[in-house]
ZAMARGU-4260 file (C-alpha; in steps of 0.2 Angstrom, whole numbers, plus 5000, padded with zeros to 4 digits):
<rodrens>
0) 5051/4770/4907 | 5066/4784/4911 | 5082/4774/4908 | 5091/4772/4924 | 5101/4786/4931
5) 5093/4800/4921 | 5082/4814/4927 | 5066/4812/4927 | 5056/4821/4918 | 5048/4838/4925
10) 5026/4838/4924 | 5018/4854/4923 | 5010/4853/4940 | 5027/4850/4947 | 5034/4865/4938
15) 5020/4876/4945 | 5021/4869/4962 | 5043/4874/4959 | 5046/4889/4974 | 5063/4894/4969
20) 5055/4893/4948 | 5045/4907/4954 | 5055/4917/4963 | 5066/4914/4950 | 5057/4920/4934
25) 5048/4936/4947 | 5064/4943/4950 | 5071/4940/4934 | 5057/4949/4929 | 5058/4966/4935
30) 5076/4967/4933 | 5075/4961/4917 | 5063/4977/4914 | 5075/4989/4925 | 5090/4983/4909
35) 5077/4989/4896 | 5070/5005/4904 | 5081/5011/4914 | 5079/5027/4925 | 5081/5042/4920
40) 5082/5064/4925 | 5083/5073/4905 | 5082/5090/4907 | 5072/5090/4924 | 5059/5077/4916
45) 5061/5057/4918 | 5061/5044/4909 | 5061/5025/4911 | 5053/5014/4924 | 5050/5023/4937
50) 5040/5037/4926 | 5022/5044/4931 | 5026/5038/4952 | 5033/5045/4967 | 5052/5043/4963
55) 5055/5060/4958 | 5049/5068/4975 | 5058/5055/4984 | 5071/5059/4976 | 5068/5081/4979
60) 5065/5078/4997 | 5083/5066/4998 | 5091/5082/4989 | 5088/5093/5005 | 5102/5084/5014
65) 5115/5088/5000 | 5113/5109/5011 | 5111/5098/5028 | 5092/5099/5030 | 5087/5085/5039
70) 5069/5077/5038 | 5060/5083/5057 | 5073/5093/5060 | 5077/5105/5046 | 5058/5102/5035
75) 5044/5094/5039 | 5037/5077/5026 | 5020/5070/5024 | 5026/5054/5025 | 5032/5046/5044
80) 5052/5043/5047 | 5055/5027/5040 | 5052/5031/5023 | 5054/5050/5027 | 5075/5045/5031
85) 5073/5028/5017 | 5076/5044/5001 | 5090/5054/5014 | 5098/5037/5014 | 5099/5031/4995
90) 5100/5046/4992 | 5116/5047/4999 | 5123/5030/4995 | 5117/5034/4976 | 5128/5051/4973
95) 5122/5067/4976 | 5114/5071/4959 | 5110/5056/4949 | 5094/5050/4951 | 5096/5032/4940
100) 5108/5026/4954 | 5094/5035/4967 | 5081/5024/4958 | 5088/5013/4954 | 5093/5011/4973
105) 5078/5012/4980 | 5067/5001/4964 | 5079/4987/4971 | 5076/4989/4989 | 5054/4988/4986
110) 5059/4976/4976 | 5067/4963/4991 | 5049/4968/4999 | 5042/4965/4983 | 5050/4947/4986
115) 5045/4945/5004 | 5027/4949/5000 | 5026/4935/4987 | 5033/4922/4998 | 5022/4928/5014
120) 5008/4927/5001 | 5010/4910/4996 | 5015/4902/5017 | 4998/4914/5025 | 4988/4905/5005
125) 4993/4888/5009 | 4989/4887/5030 | 4971/4896/5023 | 4969/4885/5006 | 4982/4871/5007
130) 4998/4870/4996 | 4987/4870/4978 | 4980/4884/4981 | 4994/4899/4992 | 5003/4892/4977
135) 4992/4896/4964 | 4991/4912/4972 | 5008/4917/4971 | 5010/4913/4951 | 4995/4926/4948
140) 4999/4939/4960 | 5019/4935/4951 | 5008/4940/4935 | 4995/4954/4939 | 5004/4971/4932
145) 5000/4980/4948 | 5013/4974/4958 | 5024/4975/4944 | 5023/4993/4939 | 5019/4999/4960
150) 5038/4992/4963 | 5044/5006/4957 | 5033/5019/4958 | 5031/5020/4979 | 5037/5013/4995
155) 5020/5007/4998 | 5028/4986/4993 | 5033/4988/5014 | 5021/4993/5017 | 5015/4979/5011
160) 5026/4968/5020 | 5025/4973/5037 | 5006/4970/5037 | 5008/4954/5027 | 5023/4948/5041
165) 5011/4957/5056 | 5001/4946/5051 | 5007/4929/5048 | 5015/4933/5063 | 4998/4933/5070
170) 4988/4920/5063 | 5005/4907/5070 | 5002/4914/5088 | 5014/4926/5087 | 5008/4942/5095
175) 5025/4949/5101 | 5032/4947/5082 | 5017/4953/5079 | 5012/4967/5087 | 5033/4971/5085
180) 5031/4973/5065 | 5014/4983/5065 | 5022/4994/5077 | 5039/4998/5065 | 5024/4998/5053
185) 5016/5012/5060 | 5033/5021/5055 | 5030/5019/5040 | 5014/5021/5036 | 5001/5020/5045
190) 4988/5006/5038 | 4997/4992/5048 | 4992/4997/5064 | 4973/4990/5056 | 4978/4975/5061
195) 4975/4981/5078 | 4956/4978/5075 | 4958/4962/5073 | 4968/4959/5085 | 4954/4965/5097
200) 4941/4956/5089 | 4949/4937/5087 | 4961/4940/5103 | 4957/4937/5123 | 4955/4955/5131
205) 4971/4953/5138 | 4981/4947/5125 | 4976/4962/5114 | 4980/4975/5127 | 4998/4971/5128
210) 4999/4969/5107 | 4990/4988/5109 | 5004/4993/5121 | 5018/4987/5108 | 5010/4993/5095
215) 5008/5011/5104 | 5026/5011/5114 | 5036/5007/5097 | 5024/5021/5089 | 5026/5036/5103
220) 5044/5032/5106 | 5048/5035/5091 | 5037/5052/5086 | 5041/5057/5108 | 5060/5060/5100
225) 5055/5066/5087 | 5044/5080/5095 | 5055/5083/5107 | 5068/5085/5092 | 5058/5099/5081
230) 5037/5097/5085 | 5033/5111/5074 | 5046/5098/5058 | 5036/5085/5065 | 5018/5086/5068
235) 5013/5090/5048 | 5017/5072/5047 | 5005/5065/5057 | 4993/5082/5050 | 4998/5083/5032
240) 4990/5071/5022 | 4969/5072/5031 | 4973/5091/5029 | 4971/5090/5009 | 4960/5093/4998
245) 4950/5079/4995 | 4958/5070/4978 | 4950/5052/4964 | 4935/5049/4975 | 4920/5050/4976
250) 4921/5063/4989 | 4930/5075/4976 | 4918/5073/4964 | 4903/5081/4974 | 4918/5093/4982
255) 4922/5099/4963 | 4943/5093/4967 | 4947/5084/4950 | 4967/5085/4953 | 4977/5074/4962
260) 4981/5075/4978 | 5000/5079/4976 | 5009/5092/4989 | 5015/5109/4985 | 5033/5110/4979
265) 5048/5104/4988 | 5056/5121/4995 | 5038/5123/5004 | 5044/5108/5020 | 5054/5120/5025
270) 5037/5129/5030 | 5028/5120/5043 | 5014/5133/5038 | 5012/5126/5023 | 5006/5107/5025
275) 4990/5116/5031 | 4988/5127/5013 | 4970/5120/5006 | 4976/5115/4988 | 4959/5114/4979
280) 4938/5117/4987 | 4934/5113/5007 | 4924/5095/5007 | 4905/5096/5008 | 4906/5078/5019
285) 4916/5085/5032 | 4927/5073/5038 | 4923/5068/5053 | 4907/5064/5047 | 4915/5051/5036
290) 4923/5045/5049 | 4909/5043/5062 | 4899/5033/5047 | 4916/5021/5045 | 4916/5018/5064
295) 4900/5014/5065 | 4899/5002/5049 | 4915/4993/5058 | 4910/4991/5074 | 4893/4984/5067
300) 4904/4972/5056 | 4912/4971/5071 | 4899/4963/5082 | 4888/4950/5068 | 4906/4944/5066
305) 4903/4926/5066 | 4918/4916/5059 | 4932/4915/5072 | 4946/4904/5062 | 4962/4911/5048
310) 4950/4914/5037 | 4938/4927/5044 | 4954/4935/5056 | 4961/4938/5036 | 4945/4944/5030
315) 4941/4958/5044 | 4956/4964/5042 | 4953/4968/5025 | 4936/4973/5027 | 4944/4985/5040
320) 4957/4994/5028 | 4943/4994/5014 | 4933/5003/5022 | 4947/5014/5029 | 4953/5016/5010
325) 4933/5020/5006 | 4929/5034/5021 | 4947/5043/5014 | 4947/5060/5007 | 4958/5054/4995
330) 4962/5039/4986 | 4980/5032/4977 | 4984/5017/4965 | 4999/5015/4976 | 4986/5007/4987
335) 4983/4991/4977 | 5000/4982/4985 | 4990/4984/5002 | 4974/4977/4994 | 4979/4965/4983
340) 4989/4951/4991 | 4973/4951/5003 | 4958/4949/4993 | 4970/4938/4983 | 4969/4928/5003
345) 4950/4933/5005 | 4942/4928/4986 | 4954/4915/4980 | 4943/4912/4965 | 4940/4915/4945
350) 4928/4926/4949 | 4937/4936/4964 | 4954/4933/4952 | 4945/4941/4939 | 4937/4955/4946
355) 4954/4961/4954 | 4960/4961/4937 | 4945/4976/4931 | 4952/4983/4945 | 4967/4987/4943
360) 4963/4989/4925 | 4950/5004/4930 | 4963/5009/4941 | 4977/5011/4929 | 4964/5018/4918
365) 4962/5034/4929 | 4980/5036/4931 | 4990/5038/4923 | 4982/5035/4905 | 4969/5049/4907
370) 4981/5063/4922 | 4994/5060/4908 | 4981/5070/4895 | 4981/5085/4909 | 4998/5092/4904
375) 4991/5110/4897 | 4978/5108/4911 | 4991/5109/4924 | 4989/5089/4932 | 4966/5096/4932
380) 4954/5086/4924 | 4943/5095/4913 | 4931/5096/4897 | 4930/5079/4890 | 4940/5070/4901
385) 4928/5071/4916 | 4912/5063/4913 | 4924/5044/4909 | 4935/5050/4924 | 4917/5051/4934
390) 4914/5036/4929 | 4931/5027/4931 | 4932/5035/4951 | 4914/5029/4953 | 4919/5010/4944
395) 4931/5009/4955 | 4921/5014/4973 | 4908/5003/4968 | 4920/4988/4964 | 4929/4991/4981
400) 4911/4992/4990 | 4908/4977/4984 | 4923/4965/4990 | 4918/4975/5007 | 4900/4967/5005
405) 4910/4950/4999 | 4918/4951/5015 | 4905/4954/5026 | 4898/4937/5022 | 4912/4929/5024
410) 4913/4937/5044 | 4896/4932/5043 | 4899/4912/5039 | 4902/4896/5054 | 4914/4888/5048
415) 4912/4871/5046 | 4917/4859/5059 | 4932/4843/5056
</rodrens>
């Protein structure tokens, strides 16, 4: 028995269940990595924790503002309005010409978003699976490599945050808040709007139409103002990603495109015609056919869904996102930021988590491990790299398709009544 007035020892279960401790460790690890691997720009070459990511591109886009050039008015962006303006705002706040300051500010903002993702994952996990499993999922997410890396590479944690927050509000029955968040999320990246599929399947028609109206009003309203300002520079943010040649997918292997999906030099952004330039071979399988097959697959799942509880809604959103990524002409490692929290919520088992670990290893083996060995070929996979690269692309596609099949099986289950 503990002495009177002394604190009782904390049990391992109590430690693992302590949300504040998890959050402190989550933040301390990432801030510690920043302190050890500080981002630097030396003679135009990136060093430190952001190496291999997109922060340098964001920095160069933001630097256009030093000449008074602003997104959607003076130059086009492949991104929606929020990240495009975020590049400019952070560049100005960091001080012109300070890449280290820019990268640190950007990374800290993404860290805040990812801490939000951790909190939302735990909250949704507790709602779906109970306190023990929900807390365990948060610890697993905190230990996964991909979220730790991607926070210093891309703005994808912000995309994941808007997606998870809109899902949280939807599960809580606060549909208007969810729609507002999804509309804002669509201005960060288009994928948060995919929650609309789940809304129409899991809500009454009137509520779903109101949800659609709110999302559309936000998205169309912002773009209408940007179009009135300069339609030529605004339109590419809606079309540029779809005009790219295929990259890092099985479709790219069929097309003979063994390169990443990067756009041309930053200087090209002042020419709207450059957004439509094809950097690679044209598609063997046209985009409309891929999208059509994906839409038919989605309609099939829509009609066959039998599970209409909260787990079913999360599974439906996840399978929608996966089908969209599988049909896309390209693949980016940062998409893991959106997929991992949702897949953890849908597959809170040892096999599910091992599957995610394998997926992450396959993705990072592809990029940056193999791609860093293409410096002599201008970033093109050639020679002895082609076989392992092709195997990794196919393996990743099979893994994602396997998750789709597993989710479909869950959507076909009728939840047991209590």
